[in-house]
N, C-alpha and C positions, 0 to 999 in steps of 0.2 A: 091494424099491422100488430104487431108480436109485441110482447109484454118486455119491456123494460128493463132492466140491472139497474139497482141503484148503489149506489154510495154513500154513507155516512161522514161526514167530517162537524168541527164547531164549530166555523164559521166558512162559508165558499163569499166569495165575492165573484162578479160576473164582469168585466171586463179590465185586460192587465193594460192599464195606462197609467197615470200618474196617481190621481184617487185611487185604483182596485192595489198596485202595488206596493205603495205607502202604508195602506191597511193591514198590509199581510208581512208587512216587514217588522211595523211598530205590534199586532200582535202575537207576535214571534219575541221581539226584542222584552217586550211582556212578562212573557213566560219563561226565557230565560233568566231572566232579571229577579223572578219570583222563586224559581227552581221548580216551573210547572211544565207538565207537558201540554199541546194547544196544537189542532190538528186544523190545516188554512188549504184551501182549494182558490185558483185562483184561473178561471177559464176566460179564454182571448179567442175571438172570433175570428180574426187576424190568422193568416198562415206561421204566425212567429210575432211575438209579441213586437210594438212598433211598426207592424205590417199597415196599418190603418190609422198610427196618429201623424196626423196635421198639422203644424201650429207653425207662427210666425217666425222665430219666438224669441223676445227678451224674458227673458227671466228672472224672477224675484227669488237670490238663495235665501230668504228668511226661512220658511217651512223646512228645506232641505236640510237646511245647518242645524234646524231641531233632530229633524228626524235621524240624520246622519252626519253629526259633528265634524267626522274625518274625511269627510267627500273629498274633499283636495288630494290628500292622501292615498285616498283610493282608485282617485284617478277618473272622477265623476268626469263627463265629458262639458266640462263648463270652461269651454281653453279661450273664449276672447269678451275679454270682460268690455264692456262701453265705454269710449272715451270723448264720444263727442253725439252731442242730442242735438239735432235741426227739425223745426217746425215748420213748414213752408205752405200759406198759403195759394195755389194755381188759379191763375185767370186763364186762358183758352191759348195765351201766349207767354203769359209773363208769371213769375213767381217772385211771393213777399214774403222775407223770412223775419217768421217772432224774434224780435229781442230775448234772451233768452232769461234777463231779470220780468220778461214779463210772463214770462210761460208756469203754466199754472206747476206746482208737486206730482200730478199726477203723470205729467209731461217729461218727466227727469227719470235717468235711468242711471245716474253713478252710482256705482256698487251692484248694478246687475249684469248679468251674460246674455252675450245671442249664442242663441244655442239651436242643436235640430233635437226638439222634444223627441222624436224617434229616438236618436242617438241616446236619450236620455231617460227614454223609457227601459229600452235592452240593457243598459248598466243598472238600471231599479231592479230588473229581473234578475239581475246575476246577484246584486245583495240578499234579492231576497231565497231564491234557491239555496244560499252557501245559509239559510238561515233556515233551511230545509221547510219553505213554502212549496207546497207542488200548486204546477202553472204549468195548464195543458191548453196550447196553442191549438187552433182549427177547430174549435167545438164553439158552436154559437148557442147560446142561450134564448131557447126558444119560448118557454111556457112555462110560466109561474107556479109552483106547484101550492097549493090552499090544503091545510087540515080544515077537521071535521066543524073547528069553529071558528072558524073566518080569518086563520091566520097563515103566514107566511111558513113556510116547512122548506123550502128547497126550488132549485129547478129544473128544468130538462131542457135536456139539448137536441139540437134537430135531427129527424134522423136525416141517414147518407143513401142516397143513390135509389132517391123515387126520380121515376121519370114525368116528361113533361104533363102526363095524363094524369098524372096522382096515382098511379100504381108501383109498384115497388120492380125494379129492375135487378136484374143480376148481381149488382154491385151493392144490392141494398142493408142497410145496418142500421137496428133501430137503435132511437137517443137513448140515454145515459138520465134518469136520475139523479143528481146529488140533492141530498137530505142534509140539513144542520139546523142545529141551534141556533143562529139568526144569518140570516141572507144578506149581505152588499153589496147593493146594485153601481156602479160604476163605467158606465156603459159609454160616459158622454152625453154630449148633446141630444135632444130630444132619442133617447134609448131607449129601443123597442119595447122592454119590459117596465123602464121607468115611466114611460108614457101612461102604459097599462094600468100602473100601479097607483098616478097621481090619479088618472078619469077611479077604478077602484075605490079607492080609501077616501078619494074625495080630496085631498090634498092638499088641494089650490082654491080649494073655500075662501073668501075674505084676501085673495091675494090677487093684484095685479097680473094681468095674464102674461105666460110669460113672451117675451122681445127676442126674436132670432135675428141674426144678421147672417149669410153668405161670408164665407173666405175662399179666395183664390188664391194661389200661390205658384208661385213658380220658383225653381233653384236654376243658377247659372254662373256658367265659368264667364269671367272677364277678364280683359286684358289685363297683366301685373301692372300695367304705367297707370292702371284707374282702381285699382286693391288698397282700401283704407281701411283696413279690419279693425273692428270698433266705432265705424260710424254709424248712425242709428238715423234715418230720417223716416218723419212722416207728415203726409200732405192733408190737405183739405181741400172742398172746391174740384174743379176741373177735376175730370169731365163731368160727376154728377150735379144734377141741376141743385138748387137751393132748399127746393123741398124736400132732398132724396135723404137722407143717411147714410154714412159711407167714411170714407177715408181711406189711403194707402198707407202702404210702408215700403220704406227699401232698410235694409241690413247688408251691412257690407262682416263677412266673416271670414274666417281664415282660409288658406290653398286658395284664395282666389277668386271665390264665391260668392255671391250673392243673393239675399231672400230676397224675394219682390211678391208683394200681393195685394190686392186689395178684400176691404171686408164692406158691403153692400146691407144696411139695414132691412130684411124683408118685409120689413110694414111701407116700404113704398107704390105707390099709387098708382105709376102708371103699368099696362100687361102691354107695352113694347119694348118694355125700357129689358135690356139682359145683361146680366150682372159679371158676365164671361169677357161678351163688347164691351163693357166699359171698360173693365182691366186691361185689356188688348189696346185700347184705346190711349189710355192711361200712359202705357210706356213711348207712345210717340209726343209727346209736352219735352219740348227744348230744356226745359233743367233735367228733363230723364233720361231721353233716347241715350244722349251721349256716351250714360256707362255701359249702355247694351252691344253698340257699336263695336262689329270685330269680336262679339260675345258669344258663348250658344251655350241653347236654355238644354238644360243636361234631367227638369224633371217637371211635373206639373203633378196636382192635387186641388181639391177645395173638401171642403167640410162645415157645414154650420156650425155657429156659435150662440152659447144661448149672454143677451145682452141684459135683460129684465135688473137685475142686481137686485139686491137685500127685497124692495118690494115685491117682486116676482119666487120669489123664494118659495118653495111651496113646503107643509109641513117634513119632516126630515124625517119621521118617525112611523111608522105599523106596528101589528106585531107581526115580530120576526125578522123585523127587514128594519133600514135603513138607504137613505138615496146620498150620495156623497157624488164633487165636482161637479162638472157640468152635468149631469144627467138631474141632478139636483139646480143649475142652476149658478154657482159661487164666481161665474167670470167677474173678472171687476173690468167695468169696458171702459171707463173713464180712463184706467192705466192700459186697456188691450193687454192684461194678463191673465191667466187663470189657472198656470200651471201651479203656483204659490198657493196660492189657492185649495188647490183639487188635492197636493200635497195633504194641506194643517186639516181638509175636510177628514180623508180619509184618516189621520191619527186619530181625531178627537172621538170619530169613529169604533174605530181597536179598542180603542182606551175603556168603551162604554160597554164596549161586547166583552172584552176581555173582566173587565169587571164584575158584569152581569151571569158567565159562565161558571166562575170563580168561587159562588152565591149558589153556585145551582140551581141558576137559570135557565128558561131557553122559550122561546118562541114568543115574549112579552116584547112593551116597547123597549124601546132605549132613550130613556128621558132627559140620561146623563149627558148625552151625545149635544140634542140644542142647547142644554142648558152649558154645556161648556162652549158652545160657540158666544153662545150671548154676552160669556166673560172673554170671548177673546178678543185679538187684535183684529185677527180678519171682520169681526162684527163689526169692530170700530172704521175700519178701512171703508169696507162696504158702506157703512154708515152715512158715513164722509160723500161721496159718492149716490147717493139713492135717487138723487133729483137726474141726473145725469141724461139717460136716455129720454125722460120725460120730456127736460126743455129743447132735445131735439126733435122731437113732433112739430114745436113751433116753428121751424125752420133752421134753417144752417146760423145765419147771425143771431138770432135770439140765440139757439143755444151755444154759441160761441162763449158771449156774450153774459151769461150767464153762468155757463162754469167758469169762466174768470170771474167772476162776483162769489160765486158759491170756492172757486177750489181757491183763486191767488187772495183774494180782500179778504173772504170771512176765514181761511184757513180750514174749509170744513167743518167749522160751527155752525150750521144751518138752519136758523128756526122755523124752518118752514116744510112740507112732502108736499109732493103732486102726483095727483096716480091716474095712470092711462087705463082706460076701460075699453079696449080695440084693440082682440086677436090680431097679428099681423095677416092671416088670412081673410081678414073681413076687408081690409084697407085697399084692394086695385077697385081702380073705378073703371067703367066699361072703354072697349077699346075708342069706341066712337066721339068718347067727352076730351081726349086724349091726342097730346100731339107724337103721331106716329115720328119715329127715331128711325133712319138709316143707318146704319153702321157701314167704315170703310170695309174693303173686301181686305183680306190679312196680308201680307208681302211674304212672308216663311222665314223672316229674318229675324224681327224684332216682333212681330205680332202675327200669331197665328190661330188656327181655325181648333175645334172640339176635336175630331176625331184624333190628327196627329199628336194634341197635348192628351187625349185617353194612352195612345199606347204606349208614350213615355212616364204613365203612371203605371205601367207594370200589371192594368187591369187584367181578371180572368174571371169567369166563370163558365160553367159546364152548361152546354146549351140542352137539355136533353135532363132537365128542373122544372118544377113548378117557376110561376114567372115571379120575386119579389117582389113587388113593384103592384101590388092589387088592388083593384078597382071595387070599391063597394057596388057601384053600379053603372053597369056599361056603357051605357047611352049617355049617362051624362057630359062623357071630352065634349063629344059633338054637340050636342044641345041646349048647353051649359057654357063650358071653358070658351070654345070656338066663335059658337055665336055670339057671346059678348063680351069676349076677352081676347078675340081674336087666335086665342089657345095659345094660353101665355106661359104653359110650362115647356114647349119648346125654345126660349129664349132665359127661364130663369133657371131650368138643367145645364151643369156646368157641362154635361159629358153627351150629349145629344142623346141620350134615351128615348124621348117625345119626339113625334116627330104624324104631323098627320097626314095621309096619303089617302089618292083614290080607289075604293075597292072594285070591281069587275064591272059592277053598273055603275060605276062613278061618284060615287056616294062617298062622303070623306069618313075616315075615321082614325082613328087614334092609333100608333102602329108604337109598341114597345120596345126598345132595346136593351133589352136587360142587362145581356154580356155588357155590355159601357158603363155600366151605375160603378161607381166610387164611393158609395155609400156614403157620400154628404148630408141625406134626409130633406136636402129645401126642399124636393114635391111633397113629402109629409107635413112639411109646415105652410105654405105658401099654398096650396089647390084650393082654390074660393071657398069650395064647397066641400072642401076636407073628404075627398073621396077617395085621395089616394093613400093608400098606407102602405110606407113600407116594413118589410118584415126581410129576417136576416134569410138569405140564401145558403148553400151546406156550409160549413166552417171551413173556412183557412180559402172562402172564393172574395174576388174584391180587388183593389190597388195592395201593389206590393210598395209601398213609399221605401226611401232610402234619403236619408239625408234628409229628409224634412220634416 
């Protein structure tokens, strides 16, 4: 297709989430302080900043305070301070609350805020634009551009107006090449280009395999009499079995709203398990259900999270670029928090890039970034929690006890390190070896089906475009996934994208309903043979989250 136009910047940032926006803001702050000029652009694949951002979320404001000390005066949407923490262990019918004195530090949220991360990102975008960061929403970076010596020299955005058959339509517009001295990849968990770069430069060599969870979330408007702004409830136990990593959250926000969700580790073994249905079931628990009775569900979404922590962090730098935020995997799973880590990593990357550009360098490795990380409070925090996910691989009881020992008894001063060797996609057992799980039908009041859920995520894709959920080999789904694992993609996808149907000859085939995709990336992570590869559709498509 036709030649691309190109634009040049000092720094190109891929992804308009907290990590990417913090990078842009910090670069411009440094330039202003030093009386220098620096050109920065941020590409965001969502139709607007925040459209694809989904998180619990309880935010630790430490990094935001470093980035923008007067955030309160500037009207940052951190409006609901945490007033109470509860941690419940659920059985099928009961709930046991952990006494507050027994709660490890990682589960205490004093000084933190219940937020909508999408709204925080929109606010950060305003701060960035006030500093003259150029933000381009609706543009998906789909290709890494390499120089003659193998260095990253920028990215290209995807072509628009390509038909399902791969040919240009009359709406065709070629993508743009954005060239930079340094390119910052801030795409979030399992970013398309981040995944490519990690493989290309073997950045994960010598690291534990990355570990992921799927987070499924709903936003509810509840009866005013039940609203307790500032209350944070976390649970473990039912409905998940003792061998499956996961837990849920219920956060009381302002305006009689409640954010409720569940994270299920994507290293689960039973292919009959459906994270979406487990979450729906969770809301029927006698300790949880009363919150939602008489209320109304107003939003839904899902997103994979990186949960491997420090031991799974890839090398952060390569010639011409860096990984920041969840594209690298900075989330602290023990605290169920990543936005503070994303902001801090973006700031450290920006400081390294600014120093290099002022020294007239380009396209080399920003070694000052990982060096700064190793000296930072973020490294200290992640190091204290380095074994968290590994203990839970040994079952919930061992995980709970050892997290208590490490975080409560030893205060994070841990003399041992435990490693994992298995990637999430290697963990499924054949369906014949596992207990089949029959989930109850949704009632349409507290529990719902996938399609009505996707509807309120405002997801939209132009149907006449190449399917963005690509298969390396079309025969694998039926031959392997259906035959051995009973078609697990029908259950792990929270949006009803995958279904097995009979063709005219009565044979099974995998149907991909790409228009339902909420860009969670679970299929790309959990597919047992790694045959499904998620690539960005046309820019601006996918969910449009509000308040999530």
